[in-house]
C-alpha positions in Angstrom: 110.2 -107.0 103.3 110.6 -109.4 106.2 109.3 -112.9 105.9 110.2 -115.7 108.3 113.8 -115.1 108.8 113.7 -114.2 112.6 114.9 -110.6 111.9 113.0 -109.0 114.9 114.2 -111.7 117.3 117.8 -111.3 116.0 117.5 -107.5 116.6 116.0 -108.2 120.1 119.0 -110.4 121.0 121.5 -107.8 119.7 119.8 -105.0 121.5 119.7 -106.9 124.8 123.3 -108.0 124.4 124.3 -104.3 124.0 122.1 -103.1 126.8 120.1 -100.9 124.4 116.5 -99.8 125.0 113.7 -99.2 122.5 111.7 -101.4 120.1 111.6 -103.1 116.8 108.4 -103.7 114.7 107.2 -104.6 111.3 105.4 -101.8 109.4 102.3 -102.4 107.2 104.4 -101.8 104.1 106.7 -104.7 104.9 109.6 -102.7 106.2 111.0 -103.0 109.7 111.4 -100.0 112.1 113.6 -99.9 115.1 114.1 -97.2 117.7 117.0 -97.5 120.1 118.6 -95.6 122.9 122.0 -96.2 124.5 125.6 -95.4 124.1 126.6 -94.3 120.6 129.2 -97.1 120.1 126.6 -99.7 121.2 124.1 -98.2 118.8 126.6 -98.3 115.9 127.3 -102.0 116.7 123.6 -102.7 116.7 123.1 -100.9 113.4 126.0 -103.0 111.9 124.3 -106.1 113.1 120.9 -105.0 111.5 122.6 -104.3 108.2 124.0 -107.9 108.3 120.9 -109.5 109.6 120.4 -113.1 110.7 121.9 -115.9 108.5 118.8 -116.5 106.3 118.1 -112.8 105.7 119.0 -110.4 102.9 119.1 -106.8 104.0 118.7 -104.4 101.0 119.4 -101.2 102.9 118.8 -99.1 106.0 117.8 -95.6 106.6 119.1 -94.0 109.8 117.8 -90.9 111.6 119.7 -89.7 114.7 117.6 -87.9 117.4 118.4 -86.3 120.7 118.5 -88.8 123.6 115.3 -88.6 125.6 115.5 -91.7 127.8 112.0 -92.9 126.8 112.4 -96.7 127.3 113.4 -99.0 130.1 114.0 -102.1 128.0 113.9 -103.4 124.4 110.8 -105.0 123.0 109.3 -106.4 119.8 106.1 -104.4 119.3 103.3 -104.7 116.8 
């Protein structure tokens, strides 16, 4: 559940800092979904940041699914 902690903007900042492409969005069930493309070490750093979250957040867990790189995105965005 994400409520008012700036989690998506935190993820946007981290993804842009690491030159990753993709998106982050809130799902109807209250979870957050992110899809990123980039260098593996940068993705691992992004995932570590998401597991930490912004200062006011409490991250209960993450599920990670690796996929083949397809170069689908040209930037990183918050989507709805």
